[in-house]
TORVODREN-556860 format. One line per 4 residues: their letters; for each residue x, y, z of C-alpha. Coordinates in pm, 1 decimal. Layout:
// residues N
a> X,Y,Z; ...
END
This chain:
// residues 520
mlsg> -760.7,2774.6,-173.4; -742.8,2860.7,-543.3; -597.7,2520.2,-629.4; -879.4,2352.6,-435.6
lrhs> -1136.4,2549.7,-634.7; -960.9,2461.4,-959.9; -952.1,2091.6,-873.6; -1316.7,2100.7,-765.4
fnll> -1410.5,2261.2,-1097.2; -1212.6,1997.6,-1291.9; -1377.2,1714.9,-1100.8; -1720.5,1872.7,-1148.3
ragr> -1657.7,1889.5,-1522.5; -1559.9,1521.8,-1523.9; -1864.8,1435.6,-1314.9; -2095.1,1612.9,-1559.6
tlaa> -1946.0,1415.9,-1847.2; -1997.8,1089.5,-1658.5; -2354.4,1194.7,-1581.3; -2418.4,1274.4,-1947.6
ydal> -2317.8,918.1,-2036.1; -2527.0,776.7,-1746.3; -2199.9,635.2,-1615.9; -2222.0,746.6,-1253.9
mtpe> -2488.5,494.5,-1155.2; -2696.4,221.1,-1316.1; -3067.4,290.2,-1380.1; -3152.0,46.2,-1100.3
qiaq> -2930.4,234.7,-855.9; -3075.7,569.8,-962.4; -3429.9,439.2,-907.6; -3343.9,358.3,-545.7
lpal> -3219.5,710.0,-470.5; -3431.3,963.2,-275.8; -3620.5,1210.8,-493.3; -3383.4,1496.4,-401.9
arfg> -3078.0,1292.9,-503.8; -3239.6,1198.2,-835.0; -3313.0,1565.1,-895.5; -2947.7,1655.4,-825.4
laaa> -2826.8,1390.3,-1067.4; -3061.3,1519.0,-1337.3; -2943.8,1875.4,-1271.8; -2583.1,1765.1,-1323.4
klgt> -2671.1,1674.9,-1680.4; -2809.9,2020.1,-1763.9; -2607.0,2189.8,-2035.5; -2422.2,1872.1,-2133.9
rrpe> -2447.5,1726.9,-2481.2; -2601.8,1384.3,-2468.4; -2375.3,1140.1,-2651.1; -2493.8,919.7,-2930.6
kttv> -2587.5,565.2,-2842.1; -2285.2,338.5,-2844.3; -2217.4,-28.8,-2791.0; -1929.1,56.5,-2558.0
npaa> -2021.9,59.5,-2189.7; -2099.0,411.3,-2058.5; -1814.3,440.2,-1806.3; -1548.8,347.7,-2062.9
aala> -1700.1,580.1,-2325.2; -1715.8,874.6,-2082.1; -1353.7,834.6,-1968.0; -1234.8,807.7,-2328.1
tlgp> -1413.1,1137.2,-2398.2; -1239.8,1306.3,-2104.1; -897.7,1248.1,-2258.5; -560.8,1076.6,-2197.3
syik> -540.5,1118.4,-1818.4; -884.9,973.6,-1762.1; -819.9,685.4,-2002.5; -517.9,592.0,-1788.5
lgqf> -719.2,645.0,-1470.4; -993.2,415.1,-1601.1; -743.3,143.9,-1694.4; -591.4,172.1,-1348.1
latr> -931.6,160.0,-1172.4; -1008.0,-158.9,-1364.5; -750.5,-317.5,-1131.9; -916.2,-177.8,-817.3
pdlv> -1253.2,-348.4,-764.2; -1210.3,-261.2,-396.5; -1237.2,107.7,-490.3; -1498.2,109.7,-768.9
gvhr> -1680.8,-219.9,-721.7; -1649.6,-549.2,-905.7; -1902.4,-467.8,-1181.3; -1760.1,-123.7,-1258.0
afdl> -1405.3,-263.3,-1262.1; -1519.6,-528.3,-1509.8; -1678.2,-260.3,-1731.2; -1357.0,-58.4,-1734.2
kslq> -1157.3,-354.5,-1866.5; -1306.2,-278.3,-2208.9; -1160.3,74.6,-2208.5; -941.1,102.5,-2517.1
drlp> -640.6,334.7,-2521.7; -696.3,463.3,-2874.7; -709.4,822.1,-2996.4; -694.2,980.9,-3340.9
pfpi> -335.0,1026.3,-3464.0; -175.7,1370.2,-3460.3; -29.9,1516.0,-3782.0; 288.9,1365.0,-3918.8
edak> 443.5,1712.9,-3938.3; 410.0,1745.4,-3560.3; 586.0,1409.9,-3523.1; 870.8,1525.3,-3748.5
riir> 904.9,1847.4,-3550.2; 928.2,1654.9,-3219.8; 1188.4,1416.8,-3365.8; 1396.9,1709.2,-3490.8
anlg> 1380.6,1883.9,-3150.2; 1481.2,1567.5,-2963.2; 1741.8,1414.7,-3193.5; 1889.1,1731.5,-3344.4
adve> 1843.0,1625.5,-3705.6; 1569.3,1616.8,-3966.5; 1371.6,1299.9,-4021.1; 1507.9,1280.6,-4375.7
tlfs> 1860.6,1267.0,-4233.7; 1781.5,1007.3,-3968.9; 1574.6,771.4,-4185.3; 1564.1,679.0,-4552.1
efgp> 1188.4,623.2,-4516.0; 940.3,753.3,-4258.2; 576.8,649.2,-4292.1; 243.5,771.7,-4150.3
pvaa> 131.5,658.5,-3803.0; 34.4,292.7,-3780.2; -105.7,314.1,-3423.8; -210.1,602.2,-3198.5
asia> -284.1,598.9,-2824.4; -327.2,853.5,-2546.1; 46.1,890.0,-2481.0; 214.3,844.7,-2818.7
qvhk> 185.3,715.2,-3170.9; 405.1,478.0,-3371.7; 550.9,524.1,-3721.0; 721.7,264.8,-3938.2
avas> 1060.3,378.2,-4069.6; 1368.0,245.7,-4246.7; 1728.9,328.7,-4155.7; 1994.1,401.3,-4418.0
dgrv> 2141.3,54.3,-4357.6; 1810.0,-109.4,-4444.2; 1693.3,-192.5,-4091.2; 1315.9,-162.0,-4045.3
lavk> 1233.1,39.2,-3732.4; 939.1,134.1,-3512.0; 951.0,501.3,-3409.2; 733.6,599.7,-3113.1
vlrp> 668.2,973.9,-3074.3; 512.9,1137.5,-2766.1; 182.8,1318.8,-2820.8; 224.2,1700.3,-2812.0
gvak> 114.3,1868.5,-2486.8; 30.9,1541.5,-2313.5; 270.7,1595.6,-2019.6; 111.2,1928.4,-1926.3
rfas> -237.3,1778.1,-1940.6; -137.1,1488.3,-1716.8; 18.6,1720.5,-1458.1; -303.3,1921.6,-1432.6
dlgs> -533.2,1620.4,-1405.6; -310.3,1443.3,-1152.7; -352.7,1736.6,-915.2; -728.5,1683.0,-929.2
fyfa> -690.0,1308.8,-872.6; -479.3,1374.8,-560.9; -738.4,1624.1,-437.2; -1015.8,1365.5,-466.1
arlm> -802.7,1089.4,-307.6; -717.6,1303.8,-3.8; -1085.2,1384.7,46.2; -1161.7,1011.4,39.6
ekas> -901.1,937.2,305.7; -1027.0,1218.2,528.6; -1388.6,1110.1,491.9; -1374.4,760.8,645.3
aegr> -1164.6,483.5,795.5; -1253.8,264.5,498.2; -1114.3,531.3,268.9; -787.5,525.2,463.7
rlrp> -768.3,144.0,444.9; -807.4,151.3,67.9; -521.3,404.8,43.2; -642.3,601.7,-259.6
vaav> -354.4,850.5,-223.8; -105.0,565.3,-260.0; -301.3,448.5,-563.5; -271.2,791.6,-726.8
qmle> 100.7,796.1,-641.2; 137.6,464.8,-823.1; -56.0,605.2,-1119.5; 169.3,912.5,-1118.7
qsmk> 484.2,700.9,-1116.0; 352.6,497.0,-1406.0; 267.9,813.7,-1598.3; 610.2,965.8,-1538.6
qeld> 773.6,659.6,-1687.5; 539.3,659.6,-1986.1; 602.8,1030.2,-2049.4; 980.7,980.2,-2073.3
lrme> 1046.6,735.9,-2353.7; 1404.6,690.8,-2234.8; 1255.2,507.8,-1937.2; 1071.4,271.8,-2170.6
aaal> 1395.2,214.9,-2362.6; 1568.7,133.3,-2033.5; 1286.9,-106.4,-1940.3; 1328.6,-286.5,-2273.4
sema> 1703.4,-310.1,-2216.6; 1659.0,-444.0,-1862.5; 1403.3,-701.4,-1972.7; 1632.8,-812.7,-2255.2
qnts> 1915.6,-864.0,-2006.5; 1693.4,-1049.9,-1758.4; 1551.9,-1285.2,-2022.0; 1858.1,-1345.8,-2237.8
gdps> 1856.2,-1716.0,-2145.0; 1479.9,-1767.0,-2132.2; 1318.0,-2008.3,-2377.1; 1088.2,-1870.0,-2647.9
frvp> 1070.6,-1510.5,-2524.9; 1234.8,-1188.4,-2638.9; 1183.3,-812.1,-2670.3; 1272.5,-564.5,-2948.6
kvdw> 1622.8,-418.1,-2959.2; 1652.4,-47.0,-2880.4; 1817.2,191.4,-3127.4; 1974.0,423.1,-2869.2
trta> 2114.9,666.7,-3127.8; 1757.6,749.9,-3233.9; 1603.8,756.9,-2885.8; 1542.7,1057.6,-2658.1
rdvl> 1285.9,1180.2,-2405.2; 1003.2,1216.3,-2658.6; 1121.4,961.9,-2918.0; 1181.3,585.5,-2888.9
ttew> 1319.2,381.7,-3177.8; 1332.0,2.1,-3175.7; 1351.5,-278.2,-3426.9; 1027.8,-342.2,-3615.4
idgt> 871.2,-672.5,-3514.1; 765.3,-862.2,-3822.8; 550.8,-1127.4,-3662.4; 194.1,-1251.9,-3618.3
pisd> -22.9,-1080.4,-3354.6; -103.5,-1328.0,-3081.2; -469.6,-1237.1,-3125.7; -461.0,-1398.0,-3473.4
vegl> -517.4,-1751.0,-3345.1; -615.6,-1891.4,-3683.7; -308.7,-1735.5,-3846.9; -83.5,-1892.4,-3582.6
raqg> -250.3,-2230.1,-3627.9; -214.6,-2208.4,-4007.0; 159.7,-2149.5,-3966.7; 189.9,-2467.7,-3762.6
fdlk> 264.8,-2310.6,-3424.2; 180.9,-2515.1,-3113.8; -93.9,-2304.5,-2952.8; -85.4,-2500.2,-2626.6
algd> 289.3,-2441.5,-2593.3; 241.9,-2071.5,-2674.3; -21.2,-2043.7,-2399.9; 220.2,-2201.6,-2153.5
tviq> 495.6,-1961.7,-2265.4; 273.0,-1659.4,-2198.0; 199.2,-1770.6,-1839.7; 542.7,-1904.2,-1751.0
sflr> 727.6,-1604.6,-1896.2; 519.1,-1364.6,-1689.5; 571.4,-1566.8,-1371.0; 948.2,-1585.9,-1428.8
hair> 967.5,-1211.5,-1472.8; 756.6,-1134.5,-1165.0; 896.6,-1395.5,-923.8; 1255.4,-1439.3,-1041.2
dgff> 1335.7,-1086.8,-1160.5; 1085.5,-875.3,-965.6; 1030.4,-684.4,-1292.4; 742.8,-753.4,-1530.4
hadm> 559.0,-613.3,-1831.4; 239.6,-474.0,-1675.7; 43.4,-429.0,-1999.4; 60.3,-772.1,-2164.1
hqgn> -263.4,-751.5,-2359.3; -301.1,-908.9,-2703.6; -206.0,-591.1,-2889.6; 139.1,-594.5,-2726.4
lfvd> 229.0,-957.5,-2798.8; 353.2,-1110.2,-3124.8; 494.7,-1443.1,-3239.4; 799.1,-1412.7,-3464.7
hsgn> 893.3,-1651.7,-3745.4; 1098.4,-1864.5,-3503.7; 801.9,-1914.1,-3272.8; 929.2,-1678.1,-3003.1
lvav> 685.5,-1471.0,-2798.6; 780.3,-1104.2,-2850.3; 650.5,-838.6,-2609.3; 636.2,-471.0,-2713.7
dfgi> 527.3,-140.2,-2555.1; 699.6,-129.4,-2216.2; 542.1,199.1,-2107.8; 389.7,29.4,-1804.5
vgrl> 608.5,-205.7,-1600.9; 576.6,-343.3,-1250.5; 835.5,-408.5,-984.1; 833.2,-636.5,-682.1
gpke> 1091.5,-630.0,-406.2; 1244.4,-956.1,-278.1; 977.3,-972.2,-8.0; 691.5,-929.7,-254.8
smfl> 842.8,-1178.8,-502.4; 879.5,-1442.6,-232.6; 529.4,-1358.0,-105.4; 384.0,-1420.3,-451.3
aeil> 573.7,-1746.4,-499.5; 479.9,-1881.8,-158.2; 109.8,-1798.5,-177.0; 80.9,-1952.1,-523.7
ygfi> 270.8,-2262.6,-416.7; 67.2,-2278.7,-96.9; -255.7,-2283.7,-294.9; -114.7,-2535.9,-543.1
trny> -27.1,-2770.3,-253.2; -337.1,-2670.7,-50.6; -121.3,-2560.4,242.9; -355.6,-2283.2,353.3
lrva> -193.1,-2231.8,692.2; 137.8,-2159.3,517.3; -34.0,-1908.1,289.3; -176.6,-1739.6,599.7
qvhf> 162.7,-1735.5,773.0; 322.2,-1574.9,465.7; 76.1,-1284.7,491.9; 169.2,-1232.3,857.0
eagy> 543.9,-1266.9,794.8; 522.7,-1004.1,521.6; 347.7,-767.7,762.8; 43.1,-736.0,536.7
vpad> -206.8,-864.2,794.2; -201.8,-706.9,1145.8; -48.7,-925.5,1417.8; -366.9,-907.3,1627.6
qdph> -548.6,-1128.9,1375.9; -565.4,-1508.0,1416.2; -357.8,-1695.5,1151.3; -575.4,-2006.6,1183.1
vfaq> -896.1,-1810.9,1120.5; -726.8,-1642.9,826.0; -622.0,-1986.7,693.9; -983.9,-2097.2,724.6
alra> -1091.6,-1802.6,506.5; -821.5,-1892.2,251.7; -945.2,-2251.8,240.1; -1291.9,-2119.1,159.4
igep> -1136.4,-1949.5,-146.1; -907.9,-2230.6,-258.6; -1111.2,-2548.2,-220.9; -1397.6,-2453.2,-458.0
imdr> -1140.0,-2387.0,-730.7; -906.1,-2683.1,-694.1; -1125.5,-2969.0,-811.3; -1283.4,-2795.3,-1108.4
aane> -1219.1,-2872.3,-1473.1; -897.9,-2725.4,-1611.9; -1076.4,-2456.4,-1812.9; -1256.7,-2337.8,-1498.4
isma> -945.4,-2292.8,-1283.9; -846.3,-1925.9,-1273.9; -538.9,-1806.3,-1088.9; -642.6,-1447.0,-1161.2
kllt> -982.2,-1508.8,-1000.6; -810.3,-1668.2,-703.8; -587.8,-1363.7,-650.4; -887.7,-1131.3,-688.3
qlfe> -1079.7,-1319.7,-420.8; -770.1,-1331.0,-203.1; -732.2,-953.0,-203.3; -1104.9,-913.3,-137.4
vtaq> -1108.0,-1143.5,166.9; -803.5,-975.2,320.8; -1019.8,-668.8,383.7; -1203.3,-872.9,648.2
fnmq> -872.4,-902.1,836.1; -777.4,-531.6,811.3; -506.7,-590.7,553.3; -404.0,-260.2,397.4
tqpq> -415.2,-241.4,20.1; -79.4,-319.6,-142.6; -74.5,-123.4,-472.8; 223.9,-311.5,-616.5
llll> 39.1,-641.9,-572.3; -276.2,-500.8,-729.4; -83.3,-412.4,-1044.6; 45.2,-769.0,-1044.6
qktm> -307.2,-906.4,-1004.5; -436.5,-686.7,-1289.0; -159.9,-811.1,-1516.2; -230.7,-1170.4,-1417.3
vvve> -594.3,-1127.2,-1523.1; -483.9,-1001.0,-1865.6; -210.8,-1264.7,-1911.2; -443.4,-1547.8,-1819.3
gvar> -702.5,-1418.8,-2065.8; -444.0,-1407.7,-2345.6; -325.2,-1761.6,-2268.7; -680.6,-1897.4,-2273.1
tlnp> -744.7,-1757.1,-2621.6; -462.4,-1986.7,-2733.4; -561.3,-2284.7,-2519.0; -916.4,-2276.9,-2374.3
dlnm> -834.7,-2590.1,-2170.1; -532.2,-2431.3,-2005.0; -472.5,-2565.1,-1653.6; -324.4,-2272.4,-1466.9
wvta> -190.5,-2477.3,-1176.7; -15.5,-2733.7,-1397.4; 134.9,-2457.1,-1614.3; 248.7,-2240.0,-1322.8
epvv> 374.5,-2517.5,-1094.0; 719.6,-2579.4,-1251.4; 814.0,-2210.5,-1239.5; 681.3,-2152.1,-887.6
rgwi> 817.0,-2478.1,-742.7; 1157.1,-2424.6,-903.6; 1186.4,-2078.2,-753.4; 1073.7,-2194.9,-407.6
erkl> 1324.2,-2481.2,-411.5; 1604.3,-2251.3,-523.6; 1539.6,-1976.7,-267.4; 1455.1,-2200.2,28.9
gpvg> 1675.2,-2496.5,-62.4; 2050.7,-2553.7,-19.3; 2159.8,-2326.0,-303.4; 1943.6,-2040.7,-179.4
riee> 2075.8,-2075.7,174.6; 2435.3,-2068.1,52.2; 2363.1,-1758.6,-158.9; 2197.9,-1587.6,138.4
atga> 2488.2,-1672.6,369.2; 2738.9,-1555.3,107.6; 2552.2,-1226.8,71.7; 2547.2,-1169.8,446.4
lgrm> 2920.7,-1241.1,473.5; 2990.3,-1013.1,177.2; 2800.1,-728.3,339.8; 2994.9,-775.5,661.3
vsgl> 3328.6,-775.7,478.5; 3237.4,-470.2,271.2; 3151.3,-281.8,589.2; 3477.9,-371.1,760.6
paml> 3693.3,-81.1,624.7; 3442.0,177.4,742.8; 3421.1,16.6,1085.5; 3800.7,9.2,1125.6
edvq> 3821.9,370.3,1008.4; 3570.1,473.7,1274.4; 3772.3,298.3,1544.7; 4091.5,467.3,1426.2
katm> 3926.1,811.3,1419.6; 3793.1,764.5,1771.0; 4139.0,663.8,1901.2; 4309.6,959.3,1731.9
mlae> 4047.7,1196.6,1868.9; 4102.9,1071.0,2220.9; 4481.9,1097.6,2177.4; 4452.3,1457.7,2056.7
mang> 4227.1,1544.0,2348.8; 4480.1,1388.0,2585.5; 4771.1,1584.0,2435.9; 4601.9,1914.4,2366.3
gglr> 4400.3,1983.6,2678.2; 4036.7,1939.4,2764.9; 4013.5,1575.0,2858.8; 4339.0,1455.7,3018.0
ldae> 4455.1,1095.6,2976.3; 4764.2,947.6,3132.1; 5010.2,732.3,2938.2; 4875.2,402.8,3072.7
ttre> 4518.1,489.4,2962.0; 4641.2,575.3,2612.6; 4830.9,244.5,2589.0; 4519.7,58.9,2703.6
lara> 4314.1,227.5,2428.1; 4570.7,118.6,2169.3; 4558.3,-239.6,2298.3; 4176.3,-228.8,2283.9
qsrq> 4188.0,-112.9,1922.5; 4428.3,-395.5,1838.2; 4202.7,-650.2,2007.9; 3902.0,-510.0,1817.3
trlt> 4085.0,-547.4,1486.5; 4189.2,-906.0,1566.7; 3837.3,-996.6,1680.0; 3688.3,-856.1,1360.9
rlai> 3931.0,-1053.4,1148.7; 3860.8,-1366.9,1349.1; 3488.8,-1311.3,1299.4; 3539.3,-1298.0,924.1
vaga> 3745.4,-1616.7,926.3; 3486.6,-1788.3,1146.3; 3208.7,-1672.1,917.3; 3386.5,-1806.1,611.4
aalv> 3451.7,-2139.6,785.5; 3088.2,-2160.6,891.1; 2978.3,-2088.3,536.7; 3193.5,-2373.6,403.6
aiai> 3059.2,-2606.6,674.4; 2699.3,-2514.3,588.8; 2762.8,-2571.9,220.1; 2918.5,-2915.0,282.8
hlif> 2632.6,-3012.0,514.4; 2361.5,-2901.9,272.4; 2517.9,-3054.0,-38.3; 2641.5,-3384.3,106.7
END
């Protein structure tokens, strides 16, 4: 009861701030309200300080005023036009995660508490903050061996503030799900859970260090892409130290052109790198805006700030690859079937009608000029039309779609004539051919055989235990077995062992036969 009152008070405070910025509704929407509703909205503003006029849109400005949790909430809602509407989601895309820096002495205190040594001992130089956001700020430092480093320090008290605000977000989401069937379809509670998971990772900088390490391992052989190296000896929960990236921000298009970099190739690298990470690895940088991307002196794309990452399971990765390839090849029925096979669309819906709806999305896009073809727009429309077929919201795919919007925007600043289908096709087709072609089938068969073999010892142990238990029962009372029954059990166990071994041999032979058939 008390927690409900506390959450209601917190949400009321946030609502009053939004009202003060005229961010709850547009003037046109307010004009259409009944007189009593307009009066209630005006009353909500009483006692609030009216903000100064700003060029930033009201919703973004209000959320920035409410603090770190609401900045993250606004960025997340920018990916959920199904929850907040297309226009409001577009407005929230301009929300900048920037806050005034906290004092350098606080940063030094946090570093000392986490790393067990003074800043002067850990670094030969430690400069003022060069960037500050809602979660942390970054300092430039130099190690005793001359290496230039980026030191990210968590903002004091931010974890406690997030925990409090998340409780209020959950409270509001549960009310939404209880209020209507549409609220349950949109799954706001699952959305808040996803936001919470993202926040937990951002609030433990060791998780970001691990994400950097994993991405480095995944992309070690990728062309023209890399991430900063982690300095693990100077990294802890509230402190992350990496190499300093001395490169050109990807937003500096003229600077890149002046250095002779191929902007068209860089645009392709942005798109293809993201697709490789999402489809091949099931692990992608989910905040690939211009501020997090640099081009080093060798022309490599360097991604920084891995506080927000996305993951796709094998099913979701294959789903993404197949729907993109289906649209590229205009095989709309296959795209529809993929939705049903993944279990995203209820089985009582008609795949052919769903394919017809997909064609209505795809065809208007396919024959347009290259600079008018938007894969991000396609995915947005796809997720909107699925609501007509009772498809439940898939939060992990929405994060992917949000990142795709950002990545496509970055690539188009480098090459306004970027053809998304031509750029994406080699990566998507290559993955489809690998997973569904001969090599993929051999790998799948090998994996299945490996799982069967690995489970064999446990299965044999279970058989042996059962036989011993029966023997003990026969000898010690309770269930009585005669000698012939015991011998028959032993023969059965022997037959079971031989059959299992034969099955393994047969499986291996079948695997070889499949491989020969597929290759030759």
